N, CA, C and O of each residue as an XYZ file, in Angstrom:
428
protein
N       3.739     -9.530      8.214
C       2.752    -10.591      8.141
C       1.781    -10.373      6.976
O       1.215    -11.336      6.460
N       1.584     -9.127      6.559
C       0.669     -8.854      5.447
C       1.232     -9.407      4.146
O       0.483     -9.936      3.324
N       2.516     -9.296      3.952
C       3.093     -9.719      2.675
C       3.555    -11.170      2.678
O       4.028    -11.662      1.653
N       3.430    -11.855      3.789
C       3.793    -13.269      3.848
C       2.660    -14.081      3.228
O       1.583    -14.207      3.812
N       2.908    -14.624      2.056
C       1.850    -15.335      1.335
C       1.433    -16.625      2.025
O       0.396    -17.194      1.686
N       2.211    -17.092      2.976
C       1.864    -18.303      3.710
C       0.979    -18.023      4.919
O       0.515    -18.963      5.563
N       0.736    -16.774      5.238
C      -0.023    -16.394      6.433
C      -1.403    -15.857      6.064
O      -1.833    -14.836      6.601
N      -2.087    -16.522      5.171
C      -3.376    -16.059      4.676
C      -4.385    -15.834      5.792
O      -5.151    -14.872      5.750
N      -4.393    -16.711      6.789
C      -5.394    -16.634      7.851
C      -5.230    -15.417      8.751
O      -6.193    -15.022      9.409
N      -4.058    -14.810      8.806
C      -3.866    -13.626      9.650
C      -3.609    -12.346      8.851
O      -3.508    -11.261      9.422
N      -3.507    -12.481      7.538
C      -3.210    -11.323      6.690
C      -4.248    -10.218      6.856
O      -3.897     -9.044      6.973
N      -5.509    -10.590      6.865
C      -6.584     -9.602      7.009
C      -6.488     -8.854      8.329
O      -6.704     -7.643      8.383
N      -6.166     -9.570      9.380
C      -6.077     -8.957     10.708
C      -4.946     -7.933     10.744
O      -5.132     -6.818     11.230
N      -3.785     -8.307     10.235
C      -2.651     -7.386     10.256
C      -2.883     -6.196      9.321
O      -2.506     -5.069      9.642
N      -3.492     -6.445      8.188
C      -3.803     -5.358      7.266
C      -4.766     -4.369      7.920
O      -4.568     -3.157      7.839
N      -5.785     -4.880      8.554
C      -6.751     -4.023      9.243
C      -6.081     -3.234     10.366
O      -6.391     -2.062     10.579
N      -5.172     -3.875     11.074
C      -4.455     -3.182     12.149
C      -3.612     -2.029     11.597
O      -3.584     -0.945     12.180
N      -2.933     -2.261     10.483
C      -2.129     -1.196      9.869
C      -3.033     -0.069      9.385
O      -2.732      1.106      9.595
N      -4.142     -0.425      8.737
C      -5.049      0.592      8.208
C      -5.679      1.421      9.330
O      -5.849      2.631      9.183
N      -6.021      0.785     10.435
C      -6.564      1.529     11.579
C      -5.500      2.403     12.227
O      -5.798      3.505     12.687
N      -4.281      1.929     12.266
C      -3.183      2.722     12.815
C      -2.966      3.972     11.970
O      -2.721      5.051     12.511
N      -3.053      3.836     10.660
C      -2.886      4.982      9.764
C      -3.888      6.078     10.116
O      -3.545      7.260     10.108
N      -5.104      5.695     10.419
C      -6.146      6.676     10.749
C      -5.838      7.443     12.026
O      -6.337      8.553     12.213
N      -5.033      6.876     12.897
C      -4.728      7.513     14.177
C      -3.398      8.273     14.182
O      -3.075      8.941     15.165
N      -2.637      8.182     13.115
C      -1.313      8.806     13.073
C      -1.400     10.313     12.899
O      -2.313     10.832     12.258
N      -0.426     11.004     13.485
C      -0.253     12.421     13.185
C       0.809     12.525     12.081
O       1.382     11.514     11.675
N       1.065     13.725     11.605
C       1.980     13.888     10.464
C       3.399     13.423     10.760
O       4.030     12.803      9.904
N       3.912     13.708     11.948
C       5.272     13.278     12.273
C       5.383     11.763     12.301
O       6.334     11.195     11.764
N       4.434     11.127     12.912
C       4.448      9.668     12.976
C       4.220      9.053     11.601
O       4.760      7.990     11.295
N       3.437      9.706     10.789
C       3.139      9.190      9.450
C       4.408      9.060      8.621
O       4.584      8.067      7.916
N       5.274     10.028      8.693
C       6.497      9.987      7.896
C       7.403      8.849      8.355
O       8.031      8.187      7.529
N       7.476      8.620      9.650
C       8.279      7.503     10.152
C       7.661      6.166      9.771
O       8.369      5.211      9.451
N       6.349      6.109      9.808
C       5.655      4.871      9.460
C       5.827      4.531      7.990
O       6.106      3.382      7.650
N       5.665      5.504      7.125
C       5.800      5.221      5.693
C       7.230      4.802      5.364
O       7.448      3.991      4.464
N       8.185      5.340      6.076
C       9.586      4.971      5.847
C       9.806      3.488      6.121
O      10.592      2.835      5.435
N       9.110      2.959      7.125
C       9.251      1.559      7.495
C       8.361      0.661      6.646
O       8.791     -0.413      6.224
N       7.136      1.084      6.393
C       6.141      0.241      5.747
C       6.293      0.221      4.225
O       6.038     -0.807      3.598
N       6.697      1.317      3.634
C       6.761      1.437      2.167
C       7.543      0.307      1.488
O       7.022     -0.295      0.550
N       8.763     -0.005      1.918
C       9.500     -1.079      1.216
C       8.772     -2.420      1.254
O       8.807     -3.178      0.284
N       8.117     -2.709      2.365
C       7.382     -3.971      2.464
C       6.151     -3.978      1.575
O       5.819     -5.003      0.980
N       5.470     -2.837      1.481
C       4.297     -2.762      0.611
C       4.687     -2.914     -0.855
O       3.991     -3.576     -1.624
N       5.791     -2.302     -1.233
C       6.279     -2.441     -2.614
C       6.611     -3.898     -2.889
O       6.283     -4.426     -3.952
N       7.249     -4.533     -1.950
C       7.563     -5.958     -2.095
C       6.270     -6.757     -2.266
O       6.209     -7.669     -3.090
N       5.252     -6.422     -1.500
C       3.964     -7.106     -1.600
C       3.296     -6.896     -2.943
O       2.651     -7.806     -3.463
N       3.440     -5.704     -3.516
C       2.847     -5.435     -4.828
C       3.548     -6.223     -5.930
O       2.960     -6.496     -6.977
N       4.786     -6.580     -5.693
C       5.544     -7.353     -6.673
C       5.317     -8.853     -6.508
O       5.751     -9.634     -7.354
N       4.646     -9.269     -5.434
C       4.334    -10.679     -5.184
C       3.447    -11.226     -6.287
O       2.802    -10.463     -7.007
N       3.413    -12.513     -6.420
C       2.562    -13.139     -7.420
C       1.130    -13.349     -6.933
O       0.225    -13.468     -7.758
N       0.899    -13.400     -5.639
C      -0.436    -13.673     -5.103
C      -1.289    -12.415     -5.109
O      -0.881    -11.376     -4.590
N      -2.459    -12.512     -5.690
C      -3.354    -11.369     -5.805
C      -3.845    -10.888     -4.439
O      -4.054     -9.692     -4.238
N      -4.029    -11.825     -3.500
C      -4.522    -11.446     -2.172
C      -3.548    -10.498     -1.470
O      -3.967     -9.559     -0.792
N      -2.267    -10.745     -1.633
C      -1.247     -9.893     -1.028
C      -1.272     -8.521     -1.692
O      -1.209     -7.497     -1.012
N      -1.364     -8.502     -2.996
C      -1.412     -7.237     -3.731
C      -2.615     -6.402     -3.290
O      -2.501     -5.193     -3.090
N      -3.763     -7.054     -3.143
C      -4.970     -6.339     -2.748
C      -4.812     -5.687     -1.376
O      -5.206     -4.536     -1.192
N      -4.251     -6.397     -0.428
C      -4.064     -5.842      0.915
C      -3.089     -4.669      0.880
O      -3.315     -3.653      1.538
N      -2.016     -4.804      0.122
C      -1.036     -3.718      0.021
C      -1.654     -2.488     -0.639
O      -1.398     -1.360     -0.218
N      -2.453     -2.701     -1.658
C      -3.114     -1.584     -2.328
C      -4.098     -0.887     -1.401
O      -4.209      0.338     -1.429
N      -4.813     -1.648     -0.583
C      -5.725     -1.038      0.393
C      -4.963     -0.166      1.388
O      -5.406      0.932      1.726
N      -3.836     -0.649      1.845
C      -3.031      0.121      2.798
C      -2.501      1.392      2.142
O      -2.579      2.473      2.724
N      -1.962      1.262      0.928
C      -1.486      2.445      0.204
C      -2.610      3.459      0.016
O      -2.411      4.653      0.240
N      -3.782      2.995     -0.391
C      -4.907      3.907     -0.637
C      -5.275      4.663      0.632
O      -5.509      5.871      0.583
N      -5.329      3.976      1.765
C      -5.639      4.649      3.030
C      -4.573      5.670      3.388
O      -4.878      6.767      3.854
N      -3.330      5.301      3.167
C      -2.238      6.224      3.488
C      -2.296      7.458      2.596
O      -2.111      8.580      3.068
N      -2.552      7.251      1.313
C      -2.622      8.385      0.388
C      -3.819      9.276      0.672
O      -3.724     10.495      0.533
N      -4.936      8.695      1.064
C      -6.117      9.497      1.382
C      -5.847     10.426      2.552
O      -6.253     11.588      2.537
N      -5.169      9.917      3.555
C      -4.952     10.717      4.753
C      -3.723     11.624      4.638
O      -3.739     12.757      5.120
N      -2.662     11.129      4.002
C      -1.399     11.868      4.009
C      -0.853     12.171      2.616
O       0.347     12.398      2.463
N      -1.703     12.179      1.610
C      -1.247     12.451      0.251
C      -0.569     13.794      0.097
O       0.474     13.896     -0.549
N      -1.155     14.831      0.689
C      -0.556     16.169      0.602
C       0.793     16.221      1.296
O       1.722     16.868      0.814
N       0.897     15.547      2.412
C       2.159     15.514      3.145
C       3.241     14.805      2.332
O       4.392     15.241      2.316
N       2.877     13.723      1.663
C       3.846     13.006      0.837
C       4.299     13.845     -0.347
O       5.437     13.709     -0.796
N       3.438     14.704     -0.857
C       3.846     15.605     -1.936
C       4.868     16.621     -1.449
O       5.790     16.978     -2.183
N       4.710     17.085     -0.220
C       5.655     18.042      0.352
C       6.996     17.390      0.649
O       8.050     17.980      0.410
N       6.952     16.180      1.166
C       8.172     15.447      1.539
C       8.331     14.275      0.591
O       8.136     13.119      0.967
N       8.686     14.588     -0.633
C       8.709     13.577     -1.678
C       9.913     12.644     -1.633
O      10.099     11.843     -2.549
N      10.727     12.726     -0.599
C      11.871     11.831     -0.487
C      11.527     10.536      0.243
O      12.386      9.663      0.368
N      10.302     10.390      0.725
C       9.909      9.211      1.510
C       9.530      8.012      0.652
O       9.723      6.866      1.058
N       8.997      8.273     -0.522
C       8.619      7.178     -1.409
C       9.182      7.435     -2.798
O       9.401      8.581     -3.193
N       9.406      6.374     -3.518
C       9.861      6.476     -4.900
C       8.621      6.496     -5.788
O       8.092      5.446     -6.152
N       8.166      7.685     -6.131
C       6.917      7.829     -6.873
C       6.987      7.189     -8.253
O       6.004      6.614     -8.719
N       8.133      7.284     -8.906
C       8.272      6.684    -10.233
C       8.104      5.168    -10.164
O       7.406      4.576    -10.988
N       8.744      4.550     -9.183
C       8.631      3.106     -9.007
C       7.188      2.710     -8.698
O       6.660      1.755     -9.268
N       6.564      3.449     -7.798
C       5.195      3.141     -7.401
C       4.236      3.306     -8.582
O       3.377      2.449     -8.793
N       4.362      4.369     -9.342
C       3.483      4.585    -10.494
C       3.668      3.487    -11.549
O       2.698      3.037    -12.158
N       4.897      3.067    -11.757
C       5.158      1.993    -12.713
C       4.465      0.710    -12.268
O       3.833      0.029    -13.076
N       4.582      0.383    -10.994
C       3.960     -0.839    -10.468
C       2.443     -0.751    -10.560
O       1.788     -1.708    -10.972
N       1.882      0.396    -10.176
C       0.429      0.554    -10.221
C      -0.100      0.447    -11.651
O      -1.142     -0.165    -11.886
N       0.615      1.038    -12.596
C       0.195      0.948    -13.998
C       0.273     -0.488    -14.508
O      -0.570     -0.914    -15.297
N       1.279     -1.232    -14.063
C       1.380     -2.637    -14.445
C       0.214     -3.439    -13.867
O      -0.309     -4.347    -14.512
N      -0.184     -3.089    -12.644
C      -1.292     -3.804    -12.009
C      -2.622     -3.537    -12.712
O      -3.547     -4.344    -12.619
N      -2.719     -2.418    -13.406
C      -3.943     -2.123    -14.165
C      -4.118     -3.056    -15.361
O      -5.208     -3.150    -15.925
N      -3.061     -3.733    -15.739
C      -3.094     -4.590    -16.925
C      -3.308     -6.068    -16.608
O      -3.450     -6.871    -17.531
N      -3.334     -6.450    -15.337
C      -3.477     -7.874    -15.032
C      -4.946     -8.290    -15.124
O      -5.833     -7.440    -15.192
N      -5.193     -9.570    -15.126
C      -6.538    -10.099    -15.331
C      -7.413    -10.061    -14.089
O      -8.637    -10.063    -14.212
N      -6.846    -10.026    -12.935
C      -7.616    -10.084    -11.686
C      -8.361     -8.768    -11.452
O      -7.749     -7.719    -11.255
N      -9.701     -8.847    -11.480
C     -10.533     -7.644    -11.366
C     -10.328     -6.893    -10.057
O     -10.284     -5.663    -10.050
N     -10.201     -7.622     -8.948
C     -10.039     -6.984     -7.641
C      -8.773     -6.150     -7.562
O      -8.782     -5.043     -7.025
N      -7.688     -6.680     -8.097
C      -6.419     -5.950     -8.076
C      -6.517     -4.712     -8.958
O      -6.057     -3.638     -8.570
N      -7.113     -4.851    -10.143
C      -7.257     -3.686    -11.029
C      -8.086     -2.600    -10.371
O      -7.740     -1.421    -10.440
N      -9.160     -2.985     -9.744
C     -10.030     -2.004     -9.073
C      -9.286     -1.292     -7.948
O      -9.388     -0.074     -7.808
N      -8.547     -2.039     -7.155
C      -7.817     -1.425     -6.036
C      -6.644     -0.585     -6.524
O      -6.306      0.421     -5.902
N      -6.021     -0.983     -7.625
C      -4.948     -0.178     -8.208
C      -5.504      1.145     -8.723
O      -4.874      2.192     -8.577
N      -6.685      1.089     -9.326
C      -7.344      2.319     -9.793
C      -7.664      3.225     -8.621
O      -7.436      4.433     -8.689
N      -8.187      2.662     -7.554
C      -8.502      3.420     -6.341
C      -7.239      4.053     -5.756
O      -7.256      5.199     -5.307
N      -6.167      3.303     -5.766
C      -4.894      3.808     -5.226
C      -4.366      4.961     -6.081
O      -3.858      5.948     -5.550
N      -4.486      4.837     -7.378
C      -4.044      5.918     -8.263
C      -4.877      7.178     -8.062
O      -4.366      8.296     -8.130
N      -6.166      6.976     -7.813
C      -7.066      8.109     -7.602
C      -6.691      8.879     -6.370
O      -7.343      9.869     -6.038
């Protein structure tokens, strides 16, 4: 529902639910969650709508803040090269909110 560009009215609710769930996950659950959520978030970052990109970047940033070290240890869960390429591309777009959130995600 977060990446569905037609569901603007519920996107915030689902994004908040995912972000709150991330805060409650343990390491084992985190790896299973990222395996499921990662492809959808990448798809959302490739969307044309800035609102979708912003929500996906917020979710990624929360996940990296809490489980960044774990993802470094288990580097088979995400395609870091693909993600870095997308984030760097997002730094070049005109929308200030997306650039700011992409910078935060990279940090």
